[in-house]
Structures are given as C-alpha cells and as structure tokens.
N, C-alpha and C positions, 0 to 999 in steps of 0.2 A: 484370522479369528472372526467368527460370525457374531452378530449382535442381535439382541432380542428386546422387545418392548416389555413393559410390565404386564400387558395383556397376554403376551406370549408366555411369560413366566407363570401367570395364573393358570393358563390352559395346561401347561406342561407339569406343573407341580401340584395342581389341585388346591392351591392356597389362594384365597381371594386377594386381589390387588391391594385393597384397603389394609388387609392384615400384613402383607409384605411391607407396605409403607410404615406401618407401626413398628414392625420388627427392626426396620432400618433406623427409625428415629429413636426408639427406646433402647435398643440393644446393640445397635451398630453391627448387625450380622453381616450385611453386605454394603458395599459402597459403590453404587452404580455410577457410571459416567453420565454426563449431561450433554445433550445436544444444544445447539445455539438457542433452540426453542425452550430449553430447560427440561425437556422431557427426559425421563430416565431411560438409559440404554444399558443392557447387561451383556456380558460376554459369556463364552462357553464355560469358563471356570466358575462364574457366578451361578450359572444354571446348574452345574453339577453339585455345587455346594448347597444350593437351595433344595435340590432334590433330596439330599441327605437330611437336611434340616426338617423338611416336610415329612419324610419317612419317620424320623424319631418323634416328631410332634404327634403324628397319628398313632404312634405306639404308646403315647401317654406321658412322654417326657415333657416337663415344663420348659417353656421357651427360655425362661431366665436361667435355668440350669444349663441348657444347651449353649446359650450365649457366653457362659463363663468358662467353657471348655476350649481347649486349643484344637485347631483343625485335625491334628493327628488323633487326638482323643475322640473326636466326633467320628472319624473314619473307623476307629476300633470299635466304638459303640454300635455303629451301623452293622459291622460284621457280626457282633455278638447278638444283636437284635434280629438280624436276618437269619432265617432257618428254613429247612426244607418245607415246602408248602407255603412259604411266605411270598405270595405272588408279587406284591408291590416291590419288594426288594429285588426280585428277579427282573421285573420290568425295568427298574432303574438301572440295573447292570447292563441291560441291552441298550438303554438310552445313552448311558455314559460311553459305552464302547462305540456307538454310532457317532456320537458327538466328536469323539477323538479319532474317528476312522481307524479304530484299533481292531484289525481283523482277528488277531490271535485271541484277544479278550472276547470278542463277539462269538467266535467259534467255540471257545471254552465254555461260555455261558450256555450256548445251544446244546453242547454235549452234556453239561450238568443237568439241563432241563430233561433231556431224554433219560438219563440214568436215575434221576431223583424222583420225577413225577410222571414220566412217560409222555409220549408224543401227544396223545389226545388231550390230556389235562394241560400240557404246555401250550397247545394251540388255543384252547378255550380261555385259559386264565392268564396267559402271559403274552403270546404272540399276537393274538387278535387285539387285546387292549393296548398293546404297545403300538401297533400300527394305527389304531383308532385314535390314540392320544396325540400323535404327531402328524396324522394324515392331513388335517386341515391346515396346519402350518406349512406343510410341503406344498399344498396346492396354492397357497397365497404367497409363496416365495419367501417365507420367513425361515426356512431351513435350506441350506445350500443343496443344489441337485446332487452333488457327489455323495452326500449322506443318504439321500433317498435311494440312489442306485446301489450304493454300498450295502445297506441293510437289506433291501429287497432281494438282491441277487444272492446273498448268503442264506437268507431264509428260504428263498425259492429252491435252491439246491438242496438244502437240508430236508425240506418237505418231500421233494421228488426222490431223494435217496431212501426215504423211509415210507414211500407210498405203497399201500397194499395193492395187490392185483385185483382186477374186477372179479367179484364172486361168480362162480359158475354153478350150474345145476345139470348133472349128468354130462359135463363137458361143454355145455352150451351157455353162452353169455345171454342172460335174459334182457328184455327191453330196458333201456337205461334212462337215467335222467341226464339230459344234456345241460352242461354248465357253460356259461359264457358271460363275457362283458360286451355291452353294445358298442357300436362304432364310436371311436374317439375316447373310450374308457380304457386306460392303460394300467390300472392297478390290478395286478394279477394275484396277489397273495390271498384275498378273500375267497376266490373260486378254487385255488389250490387247497386252502383250508377246508372248504366244503367237499371237495373231491376226496380228501383223506377221510373225513367223517362219514360220508356216504359209504365208501368202500369198507371202512373199518366196521361199520354196522350192517354189512351184508347187503348193501344196496348198490347195484351197478351204476357207475357214473362215468360219463365221457366228458372230458374237458376240452372245449373248443378254444379256450383262451381269450385273450383280450381283442378288442377292436373287431368283433365278429359281426358280419352283415347277415341279414335275413336270407340273402341268396345262398350263402354257405349252408344254412340250416335246411333250406329247401332241397339242395343237392343231396344232403345226407339222408333226409327223410324220404326221398324218392327210392332209396335202396335199402334203408334200414328203418327199424321201428324204435320209437321212444315214447314213453308214457308222459314224460314231464320235460318242459323247457324252463330252466331256472336262470334268470338274468340278475346280475349284480351290478349296481350302478352307485358310485359314490357321489358324483356331481353331474348335473344335467348338461353334458356336452352334446348330447344328441340334438339334431336340428329341430325335431318336431316337439320336443318336450316329453317328460316321463309318461304322462297320461296318454298322449297320442301314440307313443311308441308301444305301450302295452295294448292299446286297442288294435294296433296294426298286427301285433303278434296273435291276438285272439282271432282276428279275421283270417290271417294267412294260415294258421295252424289249428283248424277246428277239432282235430282229433287228440290234441295234447292239452294237458293241464299246464297253465302258465304260472310260475312262481316268481315273484319279484322281491328282491332283497337289496338292502343298502340304503344309505341316508336319503338318496334322491327320490325314493319311492314312498317314504314314510307318510307323507301328506296326501298321497294319491287316493282318491275315492272312485272306484269303478264297480258297478254292480254286475257281477258275473260269477256264475257257479264254477267256472273253469279257471278263475283267477284267485290266487292266494297271495296276499302281501304280508311279508314278514316285517313287522314293525319294531322288533327288538332282537337282540342276540338270543335271548331265551326261547323265543318263538322259532327262530331259525334252527337252534340246536334240537328242540323238540321235534321239528319236522324232519331233520336229518336222521334222527334216531327212531322215528315212528315206524 
C-alpha cells in the first residue's frame, strides 16, 4: 500500500492542506499515520475516502453533516450526487480504479464515458484533467510506477480503438500536422488526445509518438509535406532546454509552423511569427478545432 504526504493529498483532492488538518482535528474524518518526524502520511484508503469527501463538499454538503455519516452512507451519497456530465465524479472513479489497479472498474468507467458523454467530451473534461491531476505526482515518484503504466496503457488502447481515420479530400490525404514528444519525453496520452481532436475536427494529423528526434522529422519531410509541427512537453528533460529546443526547430524547419504545448513551454518567450505557444488547455482546444 502506497503512502502520500499531506501535500500530495492537497494536489489530488483539491482541498488545501490547512483545511484537511482542520477536518482531522474538528471532525476526525481521517486518522493519518505519523512518521518518526511526526509528518502526516496517508494511505490509499485515506486518499479514496478524502476524494469522496472533497466531492461532496464541493457539491454543497456541509462538512459537519458528512462527518456524522457512516462510510457506507457517504458512498451512497456520492453515487446519488454523481450524475451524467458530472466530470469530477468521473475523474474520481478513474483515480480510485487506478489506485486499486482495478482493470475491470477502469474499463467500465471508460465504457461509461463513451456511452454517456462521448469520446471528445470525455477526453477534454475527464481524461485530460485526470492525467494532469496526477502527472506531477508520477514524475516525482509519489505514485507507484505500476499505476502509471496501468492507467496509461488502458487509456492509450481506448483512444486508439476509437481513433478516427485521417480525413481525405478526393481520396488524397492533405498536408498534416505532425504530433510528437521531444527526446526523453515519454508521456504519450496528450498527443494521442490531440491526434483524436484534430482528426475528429477534419484536420489530418500524424502522430510520431514519444521520444522523437529531429532527425526523424527531417527524414519524413524530405518525402512528405506538413504544414505544422506540434510538440508536447510536460517536463524539460531535453538537454538544451525548452527555449533552445524551439529555436532549433524554427531553424531546421523554416517551411513549417511550430506549435508548442505542455507545461514545460508555458513560460517560454520567443518572438517569431512561425511559433505558437499554447499556454492553456482552452488555447489548445481552440487551435485543434480552428
């Protein structure tokens, strides 16, 4: 059973650490373990329970009322409060299934997403926030690797199974947007997410995948044409840094527009008419659909 700090709990539940402490002291909602340093440590059952508490709290239930209920009553109330289109509830279902490594529950939730709100809304409002919510914890080692591979592989296969074909015009595939993750970036879900959105909105997109070098792009562009190169980077693992990497792309590919997305590029400032930096999910969605 894995353990979490109070800061981990804050990031995962959206409830401030100070508030969690107050809930513990006044309402005895959870009883965290203590390290020798007296720092609080929470286990997976604590996390799942606090996810449910946080969900009900944001639904308007008073914490004093929640604290007076039995765990089974809280579970029933969560089921009643959760409804179709209630994205937080669906995100939490995926999180609980991944915490428990429960493949049947994870697949069932993905199936429910497809049939209830559709692939595109599921990707935008559930899958993307789900991975965004726990991605930082995965990178810092605060969630076990098995959970990362478990969730990523199931979602990857789900997206690929439902991936639209590249749109064609008179049987010809038009110049595409090339999607990729730079060298040493191994988080594939964001570019699969973008590949689906581009194709679903009538824009050809070719996914070069993770850990893609500029040499591979050069080889492709010697034989095929592309209007746009879109790179997605979560953390700056590239040797030269995000700014230098984008300048390299601008220099090497003067005929293409370069689009940079992901947390690692948010603070980058480069003055170029051929460079677009997507600094939020809304900007990225607008670009994919434009």
